[in-house]
C-alpha positions as CSV (number, residue, x, y, z in Angstrom):
1,M,-0.1,0.1,0.0
2,E,2.9,2.4,0.9
3,G,4.0,1.9,-2.7
4,L,1.1,3.0,-3.9
5,M,1.3,6.3,-2.0
6,N,4.6,7.1,-3.0
7,S,3.8,6.0,-7.0
8,R,4.9,9.0,-9.3
9,I,2.4,10.4,-11.8
10,I,3.2,10.5,-15.3
11,P,1.0,12.9,-17.6
12,I,0.0,12.0,-21.1
13,R,0.6,13.9,-23.8
14,A,-3.1,15.4,-24.8
15,S,-4.4,17.8,-26.7
16,C,-7.2,19.6,-25.1
17,R,-10.4,21.9,-27.3
18,R,-12.1,23.6,-24.4
19,H,-15.7,23.6,-24.4
20,Y,-18.1,25.9,-22.0
21,S,-21.4,25.5,-20.3
22,V,-24.0,27.1,-17.8
23,F,-22.0,25.5,-15.0
24,L,-18.4,23.9,-15.1
25,P,-16.0,23.6,-17.9
26,T,-14.7,20.4,-19.4
27,F,-12.4,19.3,-21.7
28,S,-12.4,17.4,-24.9
29,L,-9.4,14.6,-25.2
30,Q,-7.4,13.5,-27.8
31,L,-5.1,11.0,-25.8
32,R,-1.9,10.4,-27.6
33,N,0.5,8.0,-25.2
34,K,-0.5,4.9,-24.2
35,N,2.7,4.5,-22.4
36,L,1.0,4.2,-18.5
37,N,4.0,2.1,-16.4
38,K,2.3,-0.2,-13.9
39,G,0.8,1.2,-10.7
40,Q,0.1,4.1,-11.9
41,V,-2.9,6.7,-12.2
42,W,-2.6,9.7,-14.8
43,M,-4.7,12.7,-13.4
44,M,-5.7,15.8,-15.9
45,R,-4.7,18.8,-13.7
46,R,-7.7,21.3,-13.1
47,P,-7.0,25.3,-14.1
48,K,-6.7,28.0,-11.4
49,S,-9.7,29.1,-12.1
50,L,-12.0,26.2,-10.8
51,D,-11.0,27.4,-7.1
52,S,-14.2,27.8,-4.6
53,I,-16.3,30.5,-4.9
54,A,-16.2,33.5,-2.6
55,A,-19.0,33.2,0.1
56,S,-22.0,35.3,-0.6
57,I,-24.8,33.7,2.2
58,Q,-24.0,31.6,5.6
59,P,-25.0,28.7,6.2
60,L,-26.9,27.2,9.4
61,E,-24.5,25.9,11.1
62,A,-24.7,22.9,13.7
63,S,-25.1,23.0,16.9
64,T,-21.7,22.6,19.1
65,T,-23.3,21.9,22.0
66,G,-23.2,18.0,21.9
67,N,-25.9,18.3,24.3
68,I,-28.7,18.6,21.1
69,D,-29.9,15.3,19.4
70,N,-29.7,16.1,15.5
71,R,-31.8,13.2,14.8
72,Q,-35.0,15.5,15.9
73,P,-34.5,18.4,13.4
74,S,-35.0,22.0,14.8
75,K,-37.7,24.6,13.5
76,E,-35.3,26.5,11.5
77,V,-34.0,22.7,9.9
78,L,-37.8,22.2,9.0
79,E,-38.1,25.2,7.9
80,L,-35.0,25.6,5.1
81,W,-36.3,21.9,4.3
82,R,-39.7,22.7,3.0
83,S,-38.0,25.6,1.1
84,A,-35.6,24.6,-0.3
85,D,-35.6,25.0,-4.1
86,A,-32.5,23.1,-4.6
87,V,-31.4,19.6,-3.3
88,C,-28.1,17.9,-4.3
89,F,-27.6,14.3,-3.2
90,D,-24.6,12.0,-3.0
91,V,-24.8,9.1,-4.9
92,D,-22.9,5.9,-3.2
93,S,-24.3,4.8,0.2
94,T,-27.1,7.7,0.1
95,V,-29.5,7.1,-3.5
96,C,-28.0,4.0,-3.9
97,V,-26.6,1.4,-1.2
98,D,-23.5,0.5,-2.3
99,E,-19.9,2.2,-2.9
100,G,-19.8,2.2,-6.8
101,I,-16.1,1.9,-7.1
102,D,-16.0,-0.6,-4.0
103,E,-18.4,-2.8,-6.2
104,L,-16.8,-2.6,-9.6
105,A,-13.3,-3.1,-7.6
106,E,-15.0,-6.3,-6.5
107,F,-16.4,-7.2,-10.0
108,C,-12.7,-6.8,-11.3
109,G,-11.3,-8.6,-7.9
110,A,-9.5,-6.1,-5.8
111,G,-12.6,-5.3,-3.6
112,K,-11.2,-5.7,-0.2
113,A,-8.3,-3.4,-1.0
114,V,-10.2,-0.8,-2.8
115,A,-13.1,-0.8,0.1
116,E,-10.0,0.0,2.7
117,W,-9.2,3.2,1.3
118,T,-12.9,3.9,0.7
119,A,-13.4,4.3,4.7
120,R,-10.7,6.3,4.8
121,A,-11.3,9.0,1.9
122,M,-14.8,9.1,3.3
123,G,-14.2,9.6,6.6
124,G,-12.0,12.3,5.7
125,S,-8.6,11.2,7.1
126,V,-6.9,11.3,3.7
127,P,-7.5,13.9,0.9
128,F,-10.1,13.0,-1.6
129,E,-7.8,12.6,-4.7
130,E,-5.3,11.2,-3.1
131,A,-7.8,8.0,-2.5
132,L,-9.2,8.2,-5.7
133,S,-5.4,7.5,-7.6
134,A,-4.7,5.0,-5.2
135,R,-8.1,3.1,-5.3
136,L,-7.8,2.9,-9.4
137,S,-4.4,1.9,-9.4
138,L,-5.3,-1.0,-7.6
139,F,-7.2,-2.8,-10.4
140,K,-6.9,-0.3,-13.3
141,P,-10.6,-1.1,-14.9
142,S,-10.7,-1.3,-18.9
143,L,-13.9,-0.4,-20.8
144,A,-15.1,-3.5,-21.4
145,Q,-15.1,-4.4,-17.8
146,V,-17.0,-1.5,-16.9
147,Q,-19.8,-2.0,-19.3
148,N,-19.7,-5.8,-18.2
149,F,-20.3,-4.7,-14.6
150,L,-23.3,-2.6,-15.4
151,N,-24.9,-5.0,-17.4
152,K,-24.3,-7.5,-14.8
153,R,-24.7,-5.4,-11.8
154,P,-27.8,-2.9,-12.3
155,P,-27.9,0.1,-9.2
156,R,-29.2,-0.6,-6.2
157,I,-31.4,2.4,-5.0
158,S,-31.9,3.1,-1.8
159,P,-35.7,2.4,-0.3
160,G,-37.4,5.7,-0.1
161,I,-35.4,7.6,-3.0
162,E,-37.5,7.4,-5.5
163,E,-40.6,8.4,-3.6
164,L,-38.6,11.7,-2.1
165,V,-37.5,12.6,-5.7
166,K,-40.8,12.7,-6.8
167,K,-41.6,14.6,-4.3
168,L,-39.6,17.4,-4.7
169,K,-39.9,17.4,-7.9
170,A,-43.5,18.1,-7.4
171,R,-42.7,20.6,-5.4
172,N,-41.0,22.6,-8.6
173,T,-37.5,21.4,-6.1
174,D,-34.7,21.0,-8.5
175,V,-32.6,17.9,-7.7
176,Y,-28.7,17.6,-8.6
177,L,-26.7,14.3,-8.3
178,I,-23.1,15.3,-6.7
179,S,-20.7,12.1,-6.6
180,G,-17.3,11.0,-6.1
181,G,-18.3,8.5,-8.3
182,F,-18.2,7.9,-12.0
183,R,-20.5,9.2,-14.4
184,Q,-20.3,5.7,-16.4
185,M,-22.0,4.4,-13.5
186,I,-24.1,7.2,-12.3
187,N,-26.3,7.7,-15.6
188,P,-28.4,4.5,-15.0
189,V,-29.2,6.0,-11.4
190,A,-30.0,9.5,-12.9
191,S,-32.3,7.7,-15.5
192,I,-34.0,5.6,-13.0
193,L,-35.3,8.8,-10.6
194,G,-35.5,11.2,-14.0
195,I,-32.4,13.5,-13.1
196,P,-31.3,15.1,-16.3
197,Q,-27.8,14.5,-17.4
198,E,-26.8,18.6,-16.7
199,N,-27.5,17.9,-12.9
200,I,-25.2,15.0,-12.6
201,F,-21.3,16.4,-11.2
202,A,-19.6,13.5,-10.9
203,N,-16.0,12.0,-12.4
204,Q,-15.3,11.0,-15.5
205,L,-13.0,7.5,-16.4
206,L,-10.5,8.0,-19.3
207,F,-9.6,5.0,-21.8
208,G,-7.7,4.6,-24.5
209,S,-8.7,3.9,-28.1
210,S,-8.5,0.4,-27.4
211,G,-11.0,0.6,-24.4
212,E,-7.6,0.2,-21.9
213,F,-7.9,2.8,-18.7
214,L,-6.0,5.2,-18.7
215,G,-7.2,7.6,-15.4
216,F,-9.7,10.0,-14.7
217,D,-10.5,13.4,-14.9
218,A,-8.9,15.7,-12.5
219,N,-10.6,19.0,-14.0
220,E,-13.5,17.1,-12.7
221,P,-14.0,19.1,-9.3
222,T,-15.7,16.2,-7.3
223,S,-12.0,14.3,-8.0
224,R,-10.4,16.1,-4.9
225,S,-11.3,17.0,-1.4
226,G,-14.0,20.1,-1.4
227,G,-15.0,19.6,-4.7
228,K,-18.3,18.8,-3.9
229,A,-18.4,22.1,-2.2
230,T,-17.4,23.8,-5.4
231,A,-19.6,22.1,-7.7
232,V,-22.8,23.4,-5.0
233,Q,-21.3,26.8,-5.2
234,Q,-21.0,27.1,-8.6
235,I,-24.8,25.6,-9.0
236,R,-25.4,27.8,-6.5
237,K,-24.2,31.1,-8.3
238,V,-25.4,30.0,-11.6
239,K,-28.8,29.2,-10.6
240,G,-29.4,32.0,-8.2
241,Y,-30.8,29.4,-5.4
242,K,-31.9,31.3,-2.0
243,A,-31.9,27.9,-0.4
244,L,-30.1,25.1,-1.2
245,V,-29.6,21.3,0.6
246,M,-26.8,18.9,1.0
247,I,-27.9,15.2,1.8
248,G,-25.1,12.7,2.0
249,D,-23.1,10.3,4.5
250,G,-19.2,11.4,4.2
251,A,-16.9,13.9,5.0
252,T,-16.7,15.5,1.4
253,D,-20.5,15.9,1.5
254,L,-20.0,17.8,4.7
255,E,-17.7,20.0,3.3
256,A,-20.4,21.4,1.1
257,R,-22.5,23.4,3.8
258,K,-20.3,26.5,3.4
259,P,-20.5,30.2,2.8
260,G,-22.1,30.6,-1.0
261,G,-22.8,26.9,-0.9
262,A,-25.2,24.7,0.9
263,N,-27.1,26.1,3.4
264,L,-27.9,23.0,5.2
265,F,-26.6,19.4,5.8
266,I,-28.7,16.4,6.2
267,C,-26.6,13.2,7.0
268,Y,-28.1,9.9,5.7
269,A,-26.8,7.4,7.7
270,G,-29.3,4.5,6.5
271,V,-26.0,2.7,4.9
272,Q,-23.2,4.2,6.2
273,H,-23.0,5.7,9.5
274,R,-19.8,7.8,9.9
275,E,-20.1,9.2,13.5
276,S,-17.6,11.9,13.2
277,V,-19.9,13.5,9.8
278,A,-23.1,12.7,11.5
279,A,-21.9,14.6,14.4
280,K,-21.8,18.2,12.4
281,A,-24.7,17.4,10.4
282,N,-27.8,19.8,11.1
283,W,-30.1,17.0,10.6
284,L,-29.1,13.0,10.7
285,V,-32.0,10.4,9.3
286,F,-31.6,7.0,9.0
287,S,-34.8,6.7,6.6
288,F,-35.8,8.7,3.9
289,T,-39.4,8.5,4.9
290,D,-38.5,11.2,7.7
291,L,-37.4,13.7,5.1
292,I,-41.0,12.7,3.1
293,T,-42.8,12.9,6.0
294,A,-41.3,16.6,6.7
295,L,-42.5,17.7,3.3
296,E,-46.4,16.5,4.1
């Protein structure tokens, strides 16, 4: 494992043509060098212009007294939840009952080692980008393996999430998926829930012309620590939402609650109960039924 931490990252020679969207810039790549050494993962670096956006609105902070049970939402928390005009969901262990990268790694024969890295990343003990690179280095999935995985293991959706998303949409609340997972695996989830592709912020696996694994696009904000916060801030800046809620289970989801980002962080612990994250949440729930009921 120590060898993975010390692996030198070798860039691939690439030509980039920049495209613009109303959200975050993306890049079209023409990869020319396939000579990645064994044990190395290439990451495309982000431009400095994607740094966090300056704050304009103060978030609702969790209680620091330690005496209030955040499983019982305060009046202020309930009012924010009911008035939200946008809700952003984490995907792995929140919208879905699995950690996507762990499942893909297990399918490719490296499940246990990758799961250990995932636990460290979600607990916030190592930078997310470091954990992502290390995990992918352990099994380097090819395009064929990813496609085979998706065919044999369709997404497993968390109980109640479909009803919750329908209820939010009926209230004209915009719904987003913001994930440190991969678009190739999240697109089917969005399709099930009726969430448009433009409302997905996630990482992108990169493959060569023969389908061989090349790395991941480090220009995606969700590929690094603080990236979900950057995505949420950008969404809010562009759309002008007055009240935005982030729902997830990990440290990277908690990071989204900051000035200019999410007003409210709801920790969903129905799959994984990460105590260090749950303790700092505005509201801790173990079932999406609690959130559905609060909207009625």
